[in-house]
N, C-alpha and C positions, 0 to 999 in steps of 0.2 A: 504494500500500500504506500501511497505517497503522503506527504505531510498534510494533515487535516482530514484524511480519509479514515473511515471506519469499515471494518470487515467483520460481519457476524455470520457464523456458520454453526450448524448443529453437528457437523462432521458425520452425518449419516445416523445420528442417534435420535432423530425426531420422527414423529409419525408422518406418513406420506401426506403431502399437501400443506405442511406447516409453513413452508417458505413464503407462500403468498400472504398468509395471515400475518406472519412475522414482518414482512415487508410493509404491509399496510400499517401495522402498529409502529414500525420505525418511522414511517413518513408522518404519521399523526403526532408522534412524540417529538419530532424535530421542531414542531411549533413554527414552521416557516412555510407558508402556503404559496409563496411566490417563486419557488423553484431554486432557491439558493442551494439547497441540499438535494442531491439526486439520489434516489433510492432505486436500486436495480435488484430484481428478483430473478433467480435462475431456478426453474422448476421443471420436473419431468412431466411427460405427457399423462401419466397416471394421476399424479398429484393435481395437475390442471383439470383433469376430468372430474376429480372429486370436488374441486372448488370453482367450477365454472360459474356458479351463481354469484360469486364474489365480484365478478366483473361489473355487475349492475350496482353493487354496493360502492365500488370504486367510482363509478360514474356519478351516482347520486351525491356522494360527498366530495367529489372533485379531487380524489386522491391521485396524485401524479406519480405512479410507480411504473417504471419500465420493466417489462417482463420478457424473458428469454425462455422459450419452451424447448426442452430437449426431447427428441424422439428416441427413447431408449426401449421401446417395445415392452 
């Protein structure tokens, strides 16, 4: 990581799909809605399938999390 960056990871010890909820929480906790802090979520296709409804929650609350979905079958 670079100066001022934070990296949070469960290192494979969290339930499937936690990364999206964790990213949403990190964005809300940053208390900066203008985009100064960028939150990036890397999630597998199974976890995304479990949390697809959270996309609407992100839209409703204006949560600006970038997501990368990995196709790992």
